C-alpha positions in Angstrom: 274.9 108.2 125.1 276.7 106.9 128.2 276.4 108.7 131.5 279.6 109.6 133.5 280.2 107.5 136.6 278.8 108.9 139.8 281.2 111.0 141.9 283.1 109.2 144.7 281.8 110.0 148.1 284.6 110.4 150.6 284.3 110.0 154.4 285.4 112.9 156.6 288.5 110.9 157.5 289.4 110.4 153.9 288.9 114.1 153.2 291.2 115.0 156.1 293.8 112.6 154.9 293.7 114.0 151.4 294.0 117.6 152.7 297.0 116.6 154.9 298.7 115.1 151.9 298.4 118.3 150.0 300.3 120.2 152.7 303.9 120.7 151.8 306.6 121.2 154.3 308.2 124.6 153.6 311.8 124.0 152.4 313.0 127.1 154.2 311.5 126.0 157.5 313.2 122.7 157.1 316.6 124.4 156.2 316.3 126.6 159.2 315.4 123.6 161.5 318.5 121.8 160.2 320.7 124.7 161.5 319.6 124.0 165.1 322.2 121.5 166.4 320.6 121.3 169.8 318.3 118.8 168.1 319.3 115.6 166.3 318.2 115.0 162.7 315.9 112.3 164.1 314.3 114.7 166.6 313.6 117.3 163.9 312.2 114.6 161.6 310.0 113.3 164.4 308.7 116.8 165.2 307.7 117.4 161.6 306.3 113.9 161.3 304.0 114.6 164.3 303.1 118.1 163.1 302.2 117.0 159.6 301.0 113.5 160.3 303.6 111.9 158.0 303.7 108.2 157.4 306.9 106.2 157.7 308.0 106.6 154.1 307.4 110.4 154.1 309.3 110.6 157.4 312.2 108.6 155.9 312.4 111.0 152.9 312.2 114.1 155.2 315.0 112.7 157.3 317.1 112.1 154.2 316.6 115.7 153.1 317.7 116.9 156.6 320.8 114.7 156.4 321.7 116.2 153.0 321.3 119.7 154.4 323.5 119.0 157.3 326.1 117.3 155.2 326.3 120.5 153.1 326.7 122.5 156.3 329.5 120.2 157.5 331.3 120.5 154.1 331.3 124.3 154.4 332.5 124.1 158.0 335.4 121.8 157.0 336.5 124.3 154.3 336.3 127.1 156.9 338.6 125.3 159.3 341.6 125.5 157.0 345.0 124.6 158.5 347.0 127.6 157.5 346.3 131.4 157.4 346.9 131.4 153.6 344.3 128.6 153.1 341.9 130.4 155.4 342.2 133.7 153.5 341.8 131.8 150.2 338.6 130.2 151.6 337.3 133.6 152.8 337.8 135.1 149.3 336.0 132.2 147.7 333.2 132.3 150.3 332.7 136.1 149.6 332.3 135.5 145.9 330.1 132.4 146.3 327.8 134.0 148.9 327.2 136.9 146.6 326.3 134.6 143.7 324.0 132.5 145.9 322.2 135.6 147.3 321.8 137.1 143.8 320.4 133.8 142.3 316.6 133.4 142.3 315.7 130.1 144.1 314.3 127.1 142.3 312.1 126.7 145.3 308.9 128.5 146.0 310.4 129.4 149.4 312.4 132.3 148.0 311.3 134.8 150.6 313.0 133.8 153.8 314.7 134.9 156.9 317.5 132.5 157.7 317.5 131.3 161.3 313.7 131.7 161.7 310.7 129.6 161.2 312.2 126.6 162.9 309.7 124.2 164.4 
């Protein structure tokens, strides 16, 4: 009968690195941070990168997520800034219906309990 291989012994630095990698950046915190336009996307990414000890690839992916969030925000703002009163009223009606659907929908994320505008870094 063959014995299993001995367990790998990790140094304290390797253990700390493994623990850091298991930390996930809360999606709602990231979404709330993206709403603060007093900071650039790069500044927000740099702050999270420092806080979570992200490597260059992780920071790049985080920055891309922030860019997507801000692009969605921009698309909504462009719809809101309709040229005519009729278009503005049509948008507001659409927005009312969509916002009710969004708030009623259970999130795919584990960050479903949130307070918009809080938890920014």
